[in-house]
C-alpha positions, 0 to 999 in steps of 0.5 A: 500500500503506498503512502498516498492510499494509506493517508487517504484511508486514514483521513476517511477513518478519521472523518468517519470517527469525527462524524460519528462522534458529532452525531452522538454528541448532537443526540446527547445535546438534543436529549439534554435540551429536551429534558430541560424543556420538559422539566421547565414545562412541568415546573410551570404546570406545578407552579400554576397549580400551587398558585391556584391552590393558594388563591382558592385557600385564601378564599376558603379561609375568608368563608370560614372566618365569616361563618365563625361569626356569631351572626354571619353576614349571609349575603357576604358569605354567599359572595365569598362562596361564589368567589371560592367556586370560581377559584376552585374551577381554576384549581381543577384546570391547573390540576388537569395539566399536572395530571397530563404532565406529571408522572403517576406518583405525582398525580397520586399526590395531587389526587390526595390534595383534591380529596382533602380539598373536597372533604374541607369543602363539604364541611364549608358547605354544611356550615353555610347551609346551617348558617342560612337555616339559623341552625347552630347546633353543629357549629362548634363540631363543624368548626373543629372538623374544619380545622382538622381538615385544613391541617390534612389539606395543608399536609397534602399540599406540602407532600405535593410540593416535595413530590414536585421538587423531586420530579423536576430534579430540585431535591436539595 
């Protein structure tokens, strides 16, 4: 084999190796960019969900504050409930994105938040109905139960935050 042919063959092998390395490097980089995009998209979905939960929980607190009064202002309570319902719909919309974007373990935690929210809402609804009926026989019991359900909801939201941080790779 003459020197020219050997040089040409060496150059061809070198070029093929360089091309192969470039292809592999490009794929690795594309995968890393896709993973980063996915984490960012999930982070945005989880942040929107937590924000909607926060707004709804403030509305819930306002309702309970109004209902704990000895003589609740019923039109005010009704207005606060309408606001709560609108915010609860926003939570549901945000939860749908979490369900679509999140892994099964995170969806399970989000469902616990939903169940805890529902349990608290049932107490709120009953307290509002009793206030409209002028029935105070369950008020102390329902107030204590609402406090307990609020703690359960708070813990479920904390668990969601921890799970979401894990999914997006922020576990420090």
